[in-house]
KEKE-3310 file (N, C-alpha, C; in steps of 0.2 Angstrom, whole numbers, plus 5000, padded with zeros to 4 digits):
npx = (5004:5002:5011:5003:4998:4996:4994:4981:4979:4965:4949:4940:4931:4941:4950:4942:4938:4951:4954:4945:4948:4961:4957:4949:4959:4965:4973:4980:4975:4974:4963:4964:4956:4954:4942:4925:4917:4917:4920:4923:4922:4910:4896:4882:4872:4860:4846:4834:4826:4827:4838:4853:4863:4881:4883:4878:4876:4875:4873:4879:4871:4877:4891:4905:4914:4907:4898:4906:4910:4900:4885:4872:4858:4855:4857:4845:4841:4833:4828:4832:4823:4828:4837:4833:4826:4827:4831:4827:4827:4818:4809:4804:4811:4811:4824:4826:4830:4831:4831:4826:4815:4806:4795:4795:4807:4804:4795:4805:4812:4801:4798:4809:4820:4829:4838:4836:4849:4858:4852:4854:4868:4870:4865:4875:4886:4883:4882:4895:4903:4897:4901:4915:4917:4912:4922:4933:4941:4937:4941:4943:4953:4965:4982:4983:4984:4995:4988:4975:4958:4948:4931:4923:4930:4930:4916:4913:4922:4915:4904:4893:4881:4882:4872:4865:4875:4876:4863:4860:4872:4882:4874:4870:4881:4890:4886:4887:4902:4905:4907:4907:4913:4916:4929:4934:4942:4941:4940:4935:4922:4917:4917:4908:4896:4894:4890:4879:4871:4870:4864:4854:4854:4855:4849:4853:4843:4847:4854:4868:4878:4876:4883:4898:4896:4891:4902:4911:4906:4909:4922:4934:4930:4935:4945:4944:4948:4943:4944:4958:4972:4985:5001:5014:5023:5033:5042:5034:5030:5019:5015:5005:4995:4999:5008:5008:5015:5014:5016:5018:5019:5016:5011:4996:4992:4977:4971:4965:4973:4980:4982:4990:5002:5006:5009:5018:5030:5037:5035:5023:5013:5012:4998:4982:4971:4956:4938:4924:4908:4892:4877:4860:4848:4831:4815:4800:4782:4777:4782:4789:4789:4782:4787:4801:4814:4828:4832:4840:4850:4852:4853:4865:4864:4857:4853:4852:4860:4857:4843:4835:4824:4827:4819:4809:4815:4821:4817:4817:4823:4816:4805:4788:4775:4782:4794:4810:4820:4834:4845:4858:4870:4875:4892:4898:4891:4891:4883:4879:4877:4864:4858:4858:4850:4837:4837:4837:4824:4816:4819:4814:4800:4796:4799:4793:4781:4770:4770:4783:4786:4783:4793:4806:4821:4833:4847:4863:4875:4892:4905:4921:4931:4927:4928:4943:4953:4950:4955:4964:4977:4979:4976:4987:4996:4994:4998:5009:5009:5001:5011:5024:5035:5046:5035:5027:5011:4999:4982:4966:4953:4960:4970:4965:4951:4939:4927:4914:4916:4929:4936:4934:4940:4953:4956:4955:4966:4977:4977:4980:4992:4999:4998:5005:5018:5021:5018)
npy = (4994:5011:5025:5035:5050:5049:5035:5029:5020:5010:5012:5018:5032:5041:5038:5040:5053:5059:5056:5062:5076:5077:5073:5084:5094:5091:5080:5064:5048:5032:5022:5010:4996:4983:4977:4973:4983:5002:5012:5006:5005:5011:5006:4997:4983:4973:4964:4953:4963:4973:4987:4986:4994:4992:4990:5002:5017:5035:5050:5066:5081:5094:5092:5100:5096:5087:5095:5102:5093:5084:5081:5085:5086:5078:5065:5063:5064:5057:5062:5060:5063:5077:5072:5058:5043:5036:5021:5018:5011:5001:5008:5019:5035:5052:5062:5078:5090:5106:5118:5115:5107:5113:5110:5096:5095:5102:5092:5082:5087:5088:5075:5070:5065:5074:5085:5101:5108:5100:5103:5117:5117:5110:5119:5129:5123:5119:5132:5137:5127:5129:5141:5140:5131:5139:5148:5141:5135:5123:5109:5093:5089:5095:5093:5082:5087:5088:5083:5083:5078:5063:5060:5058:5063:5076:5080:5077:5087:5098:5099:5090:5079:5062:5055:5060:5059:5045:5042:5049:5055:5044:5033:5038:5045:5036:5026:5032:5033:5019:5013:5012:5018:5031:5035:5041:5055:5072:5082:5076:5072:5086:5091:5082:5084:5097:5096:5088:5098:5108:5103:5090:5072:5060:5048:5043:5040:5029:5021:5021:5017:5024:5036:5034:5029:5040:5049:5040:5041:5053:5052:5050:5039:5022:5024:5018:5004:4988:4974:4973:4969:4976:4972:4977:4993:5005:5021:5028:5016:5002:4986:4972:4959:4943:4948:4959:4975:4992:5009:5026:5044:5048:5041:5037:5030:5026:5017:5007:5009:4997:4990:5000:5000:4988:4988:4999:4998:5003:5016:5023:5026:5014:5003:5008:5002:4993:4997:4987:4981:4974:4970:4968:4964:4966:4961:4969:4969:4982:4999:4999:5011:5028:5038:5046:5042:5039:5025:5022:5013:5012:5003:4993:4979:4975:4969:4977:4990:5001:5006:5007:5013:5012:5013:5022:5033:5036:5034:5018:5009:4998:4986:4989:4989:4985:4986:4990:4986:4989:4983:4987:4978:4977:4981:4974:4962:4945:4934:4922:4924:4918:4918:4931:4937:4932:4937:4951:4952:4949:4959:4970:4967:4969:4983:4989:4983:4969:4967:4966:4952:4947:4950:4946:4938:4945:4947:4946:4958:4959:4970:4970:4979:4993:5007:5016:5017:5031:5038:5051:5048:5039:5047:5056:5049:5050:5053:5066:5073:5071:5067:5055:5051:5055:5056:5048:5046:5047:5043:5043:5040:5037:5046:5059:5061:5049:5048:5052:5064:5066:5057:5062:5074:5070:5064:5075:5083:5075:5074:5088:5089:5080:5088:5099:5095:5089:5100)
npz = (5000:4996:5004:5018:5025:5039:5050:5060:5074:5080:5081:5091:5100:5102:5091:5080:5081:5080:5067:5060:5062:5056:5043:5040:5039:5028:5027:5021:5027:5036:5045:5057:5063:5075:5078:5072:5070:5071:5086:5098:5115:5115:5109:5101:5102:5093:5097:5094:5089:5098:5104:5112:5122:5125:5140:5153:5147:5144:5135:5139:5137:5138:5135:5130:5120:5112:5107:5098:5089:5085:5076:5083:5082:5072:5077:5085:5099:5114:5130:5147:5162:5174:5188:5199:5204:5219:5227:5242:5258:5253:5246:5233:5231:5226:5220:5214:5201:5207:5200:5188:5190:5200:5209:5211:5217:5230:5235:5237:5248:5257:5259:5266:5260:5255:5266:5273:5275:5267:5255:5253:5253:5242:5232:5234:5230:5216:5211:5212:5205:5192:5189:5189:5179:5168:5168:5164:5172:5178:5172:5167:5159:5161:5169:5183:5200:5215:5230:5226:5229:5233:5227:5237:5248:5245:5245:5259:5264:5260:5268:5267:5273:5279:5277:5266:5257:5256:5252:5240:5232:5232:5226:5214:5207:5210:5202:5189:5189:5191:5204:5222:5232:5230:5225:5214:5206:5212:5202:5191:5196:5198:5186:5179:5188:5184:5170:5171:5178:5169:5157:5149:5151:5139:5126:5110:5095:5088:5097:5107:5099:5088:5089:5086:5073:5066:5067:5059:5047:5042:5037:5024:5010:5011:5020:5033:5040:5044:5056:5057:5065:5075:5077:5081:5082:5074:5072:5059:5054:5053:5059:5055:5061:5053:5045:5036:5032:5035:5030:5036:5038:5051:5066:5076:5091:5096:5106:5120:5136:5139:5127:5121:5129:5126:5112:5111:5119:5135:5131:5136:5151:5164:5162:5169:5182:5178:5179:5180:5172:5174:5165:5163:5152:5148:5140:5140:5142:5144:5149:5165:5172:5174:5168:5159:5168:5178:5189:5204:5215:5232:5242:5250:5250:5239:5222:5211:5204:5196:5186:5171:5157:5142:5130:5134:5133:5120:5103:5094:5103:5107:5100:5092:5104:5115:5128:5133:5146:5157:5168:5178:5186:5203:5207:5217:5218:5218:5212:5200:5182:5179:5192:5195:5186:5190:5203:5201:5194:5205:5215:5207:5206:5219:5220:5209:5206:5201:5188:5183:5184:5172:5163:5151:5149:5139:5136:5144:5147:5148:5152:5154:5154:5157:5162:5165:5180:5189:5200:5211:5212:5201:5190:5190:5183:5169:5152:5148:5136:5120:5111:5110:5105:5091:5078:5083:5093:5105:5110:5118:5131:5142:5142:5145:5151:5158:5148:5136:5132:5136:5127:5115:5115:5117:5105:5097:5102:5099:5085:5083:5088:5079:5067:5071:5072:5060:5052)
capx = (5000:5006:5011:4998:5001:4995:4990:4978:4977:4960:4943:4935:4929:4947:4953:4938:4940:4958:4954:4940:4952:4966:4954:4947:4965:4967:4979:4978:4975:4971:4961:4964:4952:4954:4936:4921:4914:4920:4916:4927:4917:4903:4893:4875:4870:4853:4844:4826:4822:4829:4844:4856:4870:4886:4884:4874:4879:4872:4876:4877:4870:4882:4898:4907:4917:4902:4894:4911:4912:4895:4879:4868:4851:4854:4857:4839:4841:4828:4831:4830:4821:4833:4836:4833:4822:4832:4829:4828:4822:4813:4804:4807:4810:4814:4828:4825:4834:4826:4832:4822:4809:4806:4790:4798:4813:4801:4793:4811:4813:4796:4799:4815:4825:4835:4837:4837:4856:4861:4849:4857:4875:4870:4864:4881:4891:4881:4884:4903:4905:4896:4906:4922:4916:4912:4928:4938:4946:4935:4943:4947:4959:4971:4986:4982:4989:4996:4983:4968:4955:4943:4924:4920:4933:4928:4909:4914:4925:4910:4899:4887:4879:4884:4865:4864:4881:4874:4857:4861:4879:4884:4871:4869:4888:4894:4883:4891:4909:4905:4911:4903:4917:4917:4936:4935:4945:4936:4940:4930:4916:4915:4915:4902:4891:4892:4887:4872:4867:4870:4860:4851:4857:4851:4851:4851:4838:4850:4858:4874:4883:4875:4888:4904:4894:4890:4909:4915:4903:4912:4928:4935:4929:4941:4950:4943:4949:4940:4948:4965:4975:4991:5006:5019:5024:5039:5041:5033:5029:5014:5015:4999:4995:4998:5014:5008:5018:5011:5020:5015:5023:5015:5006:4993:4989:4971:4968:4965:4980:4983:4985:4995:5007:5009:5013:5022:5033:5041:5034:5017:5013:5009:4990:4978:4966:4949:4932:4920:4901:4887:4871:4855:4843:4824:4810:4794:4776:4776:4787:4787:4789:4778:4790:4808:4819:4833:4831:4847:4849:4856:4854:4871:4863:4853:4857:4851:4863:4853:4838:4832:4820:4829:4813:4805:4819:4822:4814:4821:4826:4812:4800:4782:4772:4787:4799:4817:4822:4840:4847:4865:4871:4880:4898:4899:4886:4894:4879:4880:4872:4857:4855:4858:4843:4831:4837:4835:4817:4813:4819:4810:4793:4795:4799:4789:4774:4770:4772:4790:4787:4783:4799:4809:4828:4836:4855:4867:4881:4898:4911:4926:4935:4922:4931:4949:4953:4951:4957:4968:4984:4979:4976:4993:5000:4992:5004:5010:5007:5000:5017:5028:5041:5045:5031:5022:5007:4994:4975:4961:4951:4965:4975:4962:4946:4935:4921:4914:4919:4937:4939:4934:4945:4960:4957:4957:4973:4982:4977:4983:5000:5002:4998:5010:5024:5023:5017)
capy = (5000:5017:5029:5040:5055:5046:5029:5029:5013:5011:5017:5021:5039:5045:5037:5043:5061:5061:5055:5068:5082:5076:5074:5091:5097:5089:5075:5057:5044:5025:5021:5003:4994:4976:4974:4972:4990:5007:5014:5003:5003:5014:5001:4995:4977:4972:4957:4952:4969:4978:4990:4985:4997:4988:4993:5008:5023:5040:5056:5072:5087:5100:5091:5105:5093:5084:5101:5104:5087:5080:5084:5082:5086:5072:5059:5062:5062:5058:5065:5058:5069:5078:5069:5051:5039:5033:5016:5020:5007:4997:5012:5024:5042:5056:5068:5081:5096:5112:5123:5113:5105:5115:5106:5089:5096:5103:5086:5078:5090:5086:5067:5069:5063:5079:5089:5108:5110:5098:5106:5123:5115:5108:5125:5133:5118:5120:5139:5137:5123:5131:5147:5137:5128:5145:5151:5137:5132:5116:5106:5087:5087:5098:5089:5081:5090:5085:5086:5082:5074:5059:5063:5057:5068:5083:5080:5078:5094:5103:5098:5086:5074:5056:5051:5062:5055:5038:5041:5052:5055:5037:5028:5042:5046:5029:5022:5035:5031:5012:5012:5014:5021:5038:5036:5045:5062:5078:5086:5072:5073:5093:5093:5078:5087:5103:5094:5087:5104:5113:5100:5084:5066:5057:5043:5044:5035:5023:5018:5025:5016:5029:5042:5033:5028:5047:5051:5037:5042:5059:5050:5048:5032:5018:5026:5015:4997:4984:4968:4974:4969:4978:4968:4981:4999:5009:5027:5028:5009:4998:4979:4969:4951:4941:4950:4965:4981:4998:5015:5033:5049:5049:5035:5038:5024:5028:5012:5008:5010:4991:4989:5005:4998:4982:4989:5004:4996:5008:5023:5025:5024:5007:5004:5008:4996:4994:4995:4982:4982:4969:4973:4963:4967:4963:4963:4970:4971:4989:5001:4999:5018:5032:5044:5044:5044:5034:5023:5021:5009:5014:4998:4989:4972:4973:4967:4982:4997:5006:5003:5012:5010:5016:5014:5027:5039:5037:5029:5013:5004:4992:4985:4992:4986:4982:4991:4988:4987:4988:4984:4987:4974:4980:4978:4969:4956:4938:4930:4920:4927:4916:4920:4938:4939:4930:4942:4958:4953:4949:4966:4974:4966:4973:4990:4992:4979:4962:4967:4964:4945:4945:4952:4941:4940:4946:4947:4949:4961:4960:4974:4969:4985:4998:5013:5016:5020:5039:5040:5056:5045:5036:5053:5059:5045:5052:5056:5073:5075:5066:5065:5050:5050:5058:5053:5043:5049:5042:5046:5039:5043:5037:5052:5065:5059:5043:5050:5053:5071:5065:5053:5066:5079:5067:5063:5081:5085:5071:5077:5094:5087:5078:5094:5104:5092:5088:5106)
capz = (5000:4996:5011:5019:5030:5046:5052:5067:5077:5085:5079:5096:5099:5101:5085:5075:5082:5077:5060:5058:5062:5051:5037:5039:5038:5021:5027:5020:5033:5036:5052:5058:5069:5076:5078:5066:5069:5074:5092:5104:5121:5114:5104:5102:5099:5091:5099:5093:5088:5103:5104:5119:5123:5129:5147:5154:5145:5142:5133:5142:5132:5139:5134:5125:5114:5108:5103:5093:5084:5083:5074:5089:5080:5067:5082:5087:5106:5118:5136:5154:5167:5178:5194:5199:5209:5223:5231:5250:5263:5249:5242:5228:5233:5221:5221:5208:5200:5209:5195:5182:5192:5208:5214:5213:5223:5236:5237:5240:5255:5262:5260:5270:5256:5255:5271:5271:5275:5261:5249:5253:5251:5234:5229:5234:5226:5209:5208:5212:5200:5186:5188:5187:5172:5163:5168:5161:5177:5179:5165:5168:5154:5164:5173:5189:5205:5221:5235:5223:5233:5230:5227:5244:5253:5243:5248:5266:5265:5259:5273:5265:5278:5277:5275:5259:5252:5255:5249:5233:5229:5231:5221:5207:5204:5210:5196:5184:5189:5192:5211:5227:5237:5227:5225:5208:5208:5213:5196:5187:5199:5198:5179:5178:5191:5180:5165:5173:5179:5162:5152:5150:5150:5134:5122:5103:5093:5085:5102:5108:5094:5082:5089:5082:5067:5063:5066:5054:5041:5040:5034:5016:5008:5011:5025:5039:5039:5050:5056:5056:5071:5075:5081:5083:5079:5075:5069:5052:5051:5057:5057:5056:5061:5046:5042:5032:5034:5032:5032:5036:5041:5058:5068:5082:5094:5099:5108:5127:5138:5139:5120:5119:5132:5122:5105:5112:5126:5137:5129:5139:5158:5165:5162:5175:5184:5175:5182:5175:5174:5171:5163:5161:5147:5149:5136:5145:5138:5144:5153:5172:5175:5171:5165:5158:5173:5180:5196:5207:5221:5238:5247:5248:5249:5233:5216:5206:5205:5193:5182:5166:5152:5136:5125:5136:5132:5113:5098:5091:5108:5107:5094:5094:5108:5120:5131:5135:5153:5158:5175:5179:5192:5208:5206:5222:5217:5216:5210:5194:5178:5180:5198:5195:5182:5195:5209:5198:5194:5212:5217:5202:5208:5225:5218:5203:5204:5199:5181:5182:5183:5165:5159:5148:5149:5132:5136:5150:5145:5153:5150:5160:5154:5155:5163:5168:5186:5189:5206:5210:5210:5194:5185:5189:5178:5162:5148:5149:5129:5115:5107:5114:5101:5084:5073:5087:5097:5108:5111:5121:5137:5148:5142:5147:5156:5156:5146:5129:5130:5136:5122:5109:5117:5116:5098:5093:5104:5095:5078:5083:5089:5073:5062:5074:5072:5053:5048)
cpx = (5004:5006:5005:5002:5001:4991:4987:4976:4971:4954:4938:4934:4935:4950:4949:4938:4946:4958:4950:4944:4957:4963:4952:4953:4968:4973:4976:4979:4972:4970:4960:4961:4952:4947:4932:4917:4917:4916:4919:4921:4910:4900:4886:4874:4862:4851:4836:4823:4823:4836:4847:4863:4875:4888:4880:4877:4874:4876:4874:4877:4875:4889:4900:4910:4912:4898:4899:4911:4906:4889:4873:4861:4850:4854:4850:4838:4835:4831:4828:4827:4827:4832:4836:4828:4827:4829:4831:4824:4817:4808:4808:4805:4814:4818:4828:4830:4830:4826:4827:4816:4807:4801:4792:4803:4810:4798:4799:4812:4808:4796:4804:4821:4831:4834:4839:4844:4859:4858:4853:4865:4875:4869:4871:4886:4889:4883:4892:4906:4903:4900:4913:4922:4916:4918:4934:4942:4943:4936:4946:4952:4966:4975:4983:4987:4989:4991:4976:4965:4951:4936:4922:4923:4931:4921:4909:4917:4920:4904:4893:4887:4881:4878:4864:4869:4878:4867:4856:4867:4882:4881:4870:4876:4892:4892:4887:4898:4910:4910:4906:4907:4918:4925:4938:4937:4939:4935:4935:4923:4913:4913:4908:4896:4889:4888:4880:4868:4866:4865:4857:4855:4852:4853:4849:4847:4841:4854:4864:4879:4882:4880:4895:4902:4893:4898:4912:4912:4906:4919:4928:4934:4936:4946:4950:4944:4948:4944:4955:4969:4982:4996:5011:5020:5031:5038:5040:5031:5024:5014:5009:5000:4994:5004:5014:5011:5015:5016:5016:5021:5023:5010:5003:4990:4984:4967:4967:4972:4984:4986:4991:5002:5010:5012:5017:5026:5038:5040:5027:5017:5010:5001:4987:4973:4960:4944:4927:4913:4898:4881:4866:4849:4836:4820:4804:4788:4775:4781:4785:4787:4785:4780:4798:4813:4823:4832:4838:4846:4854:4857:4860:4869:4859:4857:4857:4855:4860:4848:4835:4828:4822:4823:4808:4809:4820:4819:4819:4824:4822:4807:4793:4778:4776:4791:4805:4819:4829:4842:4855:4866:4876:4887:4901:4896:4891:4890:4880:4876:4865:4854:4854:4851:4837:4831:4835:4827:4813:4813:4814:4802:4792:4795:4794:4782:4775:4771:4778:4791:4786:4789:4803:4817:4830:4843:4858:4874:4887:4903:4916:4931:4931:4925:4938:4948:4954:4952:4962:4975:4984:4979:4982:4998:4998:4998:5004:5008:5005:5006:5021:5035:5041:5041:5026:5018:5002:4987:4971:4959:4955:4970:4972:4957:4942:4928:4920:4917:4926:4940:4939:4939:4952:4961:4959:4964:4978:4983:4981:4990:5003:5003:5004:5017:5026:5021:5012)
cpy = (5006:5021:5033:5045:5052:5040:5030:5022:5013:5015:5018:5028:5043:5045:5041:5051:5063:5061:5061:5074:5082:5076:5081:5096:5095:5083:5068:5053:5037:5024:5014:5001:4986:4973:4974:4979:4995:5008:5012:5002:5006:5010:4999:4988:4976:4965:4957:4958:4975:4981:4989:4988:4992:4992:5000:5014:5028:5046:5062:5078:5092:5098:5096:5102:5090:5090:5103:5099:5084:5084:5081:5081:5079:5065:5059:5060:5062:5059:5062:5064:5070:5074:5062:5049:5035:5027:5017:5016:5003:5001:5017:5031:5046:5061:5071:5088:5102:5117:5122:5110:5106:5111:5100:5090:5098:5097:5082:5081:5087:5079:5066:5066:5067:5084:5096:5110:5106:5101:5113:5122:5113:5114:5129:5129:5120:5127:5139:5133:5125:5137:5145:5134:5133:5148:5148:5133:5125:5112:5099:5085:5090:5093:5088:5085:5086:5087:5085:5077:5069:5063:5064:5062:5075:5084:5081:5085:5100:5103:5094:5080:5067:5053:5054:5059:5048:5037:5044:5051:5048:5033:5032:5042:5040:5025:5025:5033:5023:5010:5014:5017:5029:5039:5040:5053:5067:5082:5083:5073:5081:5094:5088:5082:5093:5102:5092:5093:5108:5110:5094:5078:5062:5051:5044:5038:5029:5019:5022:5023:5021:5035:5040:5031:5035:5049:5047:5039:5049:5058:5049:5041:5028:5019:5022:5007:4993:4977:4968:4975:4971:4974:4973:4988:5002:5015:5026:5021:5006:4991:4975:4962:4949:4943:4956:4971:4987:5004:5022:5038:5049:5043:5038:5032:5027:5022:5013:5008:5003:4989:4994:5003:4992:4984:4995:5003:5001:5015:5026:5023:5017:5008:5004:5003:4998:4993:4992:4984:4976:4971:4968:4966:4963:4965:4963:4971:4979:4992:5001:5006:5022:5038:5042:5046:5038:5032:5020:5018:5012:5009:4993:4982:4970:4971:4973:4988:5002:5002:5009:5009:5014:5018:5019:5034:5041:5032:5024:5008:4998:4992:4988:4987:4982:4987:4987:4990:4985:4988:4983:4983:4977:4977:4973:4962:4950:4933:4928:4924:4925:4918:4928:4941:4938:4935:4949:4957:4952:4955:4971:4973:4970:4981:4993:4988:4973:4961:4964:4956:4943:4947:4946:4943:4940:4944:4949:4951:4961:4964:4974:4975:4991:5005:5012:5019:5027:5042:5046:5053:5042:5042:5056:5055:5046:5054:5063:5077:5070:5063:5061:5050:5054:5054:5048:5047:5045:5047:5041:5042:5043:5042:5058:5063:5054:5045:5051:5059:5070:5062:5058:5071:5076:5066:5069:5083:5081:5073:5084:5094:5085:5084:5099:5101:5092:5095:5105)
cpz = (5000:5003:5011:5024:5037:5046:5059:5069:5082:5083:5084:5095:5098:5094:5079:5075:5079:5070:5057:5057:5057:5044:5035:5037:5031:5021:5025:5026:5032:5044:5053:5064:5069:5076:5072:5065:5073:5081:5098:5109:5120:5107:5106:5099:5097:5092:5099:5093:5093:5102:5111:5118:5127:5135:5147:5152:5143:5140:5137:5137:5132:5137:5128:5119:5109:5104:5098:5088:5082:5080:5078:5087:5076:5071:5085:5094:5109:5125:5143:5157:5171:5185:5194:5205:5213:5227:5238:5254:5259:5245:5238:5230:5228:5223:5214:5208:5202:5204:5189:5184:5199:5212:5216:5218:5229:5239:5240:5247:5259:5264:5265:5267:5256:5261:5269:5270:5269:5255:5248:5251:5244:5230:5228:5229:5219:5207:5207:5206:5193:5184:5186:5180:5167:5162:5165:5165:5179:5173:5167:5164:5157:5168:5180:5194:5211:5226:5232:5227:5229:5231:5234:5249:5251:5245:5255:5268:5264:5263:5272:5271:5275:5274:5268:5254:5251:5251:5242:5230:5227:5226:5214:5204:5205:5204:5190:5183:5190:5198:5216:5233:5235:5227:5219:5210:5208:5206:5191:5190:5197:5191:5177:5181:5187:5174:5165:5174:5173:5157:5154:5149:5145:5130:5114:5100:5090:5090:5102:5102:5088:5083:5085:5075:5063:5062:5060:5047:5038:5036:5027:5016:5008:5016:5032:5037:5045:5050:5056:5063:5071:5079:5084:5079:5080:5071:5061:5050:5056:5055:5059:5057:5054:5042:5037:5036:5031:5034:5032:5039:5048:5060:5075:5085:5098:5102:5116:5129:5138:5133:5118:5123:5128:5116:5106:5119:5128:5136:5133:5146:5158:5165:5169:5176:5180:5180:5177:5177:5171:5170:5161:5157:5147:5143:5140:5140:5138:5149:5161:5176:5171:5168:5164:5163:5175:5188:5198:5213:5226:5244:5245:5247:5243:5227:5211:5208:5202:5187:5177:5160:5146:5131:5128:5134:5125:5109:5096:5096:5108:5101:5096:5099:5114:5123:5133:5142:5154:5165:5175:5186:5197:5207:5211:5222:5214:5213:5202:5189:5179:5186:5198:5191:5187:5201:5207:5197:5200:5215:5213:5204:5214:5225:5214:5202:5201:5191:5179:5181:5176:5160:5157:5147:5141:5132:5142:5146:5149:5149:5155:5160:5152:5156:5167:5175:5185:5196:5206:5208:5203:5189:5184:5185:5170:5158:5148:5141:5125:5111:5112:5111:5095:5080:5077:5092:5100:5110:5115:5128:5143:5148:5144:5153:5153:5154:5139:5127:5130:5130:5116:5109:5115:5109:5094:5095:5100:5088:5078:5084:5083:5067:5064:5072:5064:5049:5042)
residu = (MET:SER:ASP:VAL:ASP:CYS:ILE:ILE:VAL:GLY:ALA:GLY:LEU:ALA:GLY:LEU:ALA:CYS:ALA:ARG:GLU:LEU:SER:LYS:ALA:GLY:ARG:SER:LEU:LEU:LEU:LEU:GLU:ALA:GLY:ASP:CYS:PRO:GLY:GLY:ARG:VAL:ALA:THR:ASP:ARG:VAL:GLU:GLY:PHE:GLN:ILE:ASP:ARG:GLY:PHE:GLN:VAL:TYR:LEU:GLU:ALA:TYR:PRO:GLU:GLY:ARG:ARG:GLN:LEU:ASP:LEU:ALA:ALA:LEU:GLN:PHE:GLY:TRP:PHE:GLU:PRO:GLY:ALA:LEU:VAL:VAL:ASP:GLY:GLY:ARG:LEU:ARG:GLU:VAL:SER:ASP:PRO:TRP:ARG:ARG:PRO:TRP:ALA:ALA:VAL:LYS:SER:LEU:LEU:SER:GLY:MET:VAL:GLY:VAL:GLY:ASP:GLY:LEU:ARG:THR:SER:ARG:LEU:ARG:SER:ARG:LEU:LEU:ALA:ALA:CYS:ARG:ALA:GLY:SER:LEU:ASP:PRO:GLN:LEU:PRO:GLY:VAL:ALA:GLY:GLU:ARG:SER:THR:ARG:ALA:PHE:LEU:GLU:ALA:ASN:GLY:PHE:SER:GLU:ALA:PHE:ILE:ALA:ARG:PHE:PHE:ASN:PRO:PHE:PHE:GLY:GLY:VAL:PHE:LEU:GLU:HIS:GLY:LEU:GLU:THR:SER:GLU:SER:ILE:PHE:GLY:PHE:THR:PHE:ALA:MET:PHE:ALA:LEU:GLY:ARG:ALA:GLY:LEU:PRO:ALA:GLY:GLY:MET:GLY:ALA:ILE:PRO:THR:GLN:LEU:ALA:ALA:THR:LEU:PRO:SER:GLY:SER:LEU:ARG:LEU:GLY:ALA:ARG:VAL:GLU:SER:ILE:ALA:PRO:GLY:HIS:VAL:ALA:LEU:ALA:GLY:GLY:GLU:SER:LEU:SER:ALA:ARG:SER:VAL:VAL:VAL:ALA:THR:ASP:ALA:ASP:VAL:ALA:ALA:ARG:ILE:LEU:PRO:GLY:MET:VAL:PRO:ALA:PRO:ARG:ALA:TRP:LYS:SER:THR:ARG:MET:VAL:ALA:PHE:ALA:ALA:PRO:LYS:SER:PRO:LEU:ASP:ARG:PRO:ILE:LEU:VAL:VAL:GLY:SER:ASP:ASP:SER:GLY:THR:ILE:ASP:ASN:LEU:SER:VAL:PRO:SER:ASP:ILE:ALA:ALA:GLY:TYR:ALA:PRO:PRO:GLY:ALA:ALA:LEU:VAL:LEU:VAL:THR:VAL:ARG:PRO:GLU:CYS:THR:LEU:SER:ASP:VAL:ASP:ALA:VAL:LEU:ALA:ALA:LYS:ARG:GLU:ALA:VAL:LYS:LEU:LEU:GLY:ALA:GLY:ALA:GLN:ALA:TRP:GLU:HIS:LEU:LYS:THR:VAL:HIS:VAL:PRO:ARG:SER:LEU:PRO:ASP:GLU:THR:PRO:ALA:ALA:ARG:ARG:LEU:ARG:PRO:ALA:SER:PRO:ARG:VAL:ALA:ASP:GLY:LEU:PHE:VAL:ALA:GLY:ASP:TRP:CYS:THR:SER:ALA:SER:ILE:ASN:GLY:ALA:LEU:VAL:SER:GLY:ARG:LEU:ALA:ALA:GLU:ALA:VAL:LEU:SER:GLU:ARG:GLY)
# end
């Protein structure tokens, strides 16, 4: 094959964003993906007419990089209501956004779910984080600093009661971060909190996989090559499984950190630990909820970490006359897949009524490498720059922040570094 300006290894969101930026700049490129479709961890499977995302994922409307790189209108998003229904003592109690749904927030206060003091502290926190976000100082892409705290330590330092942390912050943001200790860095929490406050959480009509599909459609014909496993890389050269060798002026490794460490030995930090998730998909005759809202669990002994009905949010997730129910299993749950399905249905019957007995199991989705560790110590190990050697660059959410926004930012920054080096 003739040379191209840049070979990008990995067609996840970071690789796609990098390819998009280089293509816009007029550079020739080849995007290599070992799998059978672009998107990496952002993907959607189709089972019996249902769209099942690989793990519980949502898109946050306020993501600045998404607004820059995606055609959001074309993705036809549907949106969750702000707030959540929290499982508390075997009952569903609502915690809502007082700025967008004031009456629901008043009911949260009256029910005792949110105390007056915690409500005021939340208001002050919201104002401070939004001001920092608008000023550009709340940016999880910035290098980690010594003394950065965990989310839990940050919340405790800001005076939140243990009861409110346990009832709301831990189940809601613990579900977002795939952990229940709130060990994730305060910078990630602050940015994520601001994104939820500034906009809605939603799903595209084509499933989350529609996002990488849209990015891939912007690339030149023939520039994306699927089923191409890379064995090794040297400046200007990429060796594929099977012995094929490709050449380019620049190479960007836009894989996860584990793969990057394998094919770029000694050039990138040691891979971080991964957080995994397990999700159970059910077909239901109708939605068990009366509105598009997320259910999160605060009971440590339960199986359900969160429950959502994507077919209530966006068109296409379920065939006509049916609903798709997704249950994310608590990470601490050690039940087998079969027993976890049964336990989730039993809990759903108690919370949502006898109708849950009619749910039919569609699929159990395991995502062993769902999110990289985002503790303060882990974030300090991020690469200082996309450039790791002359003509070699890296990209991925492990380089910035573990989110759709972070992956898109990382891809753009890698492309800018290539353009800067090569002129």
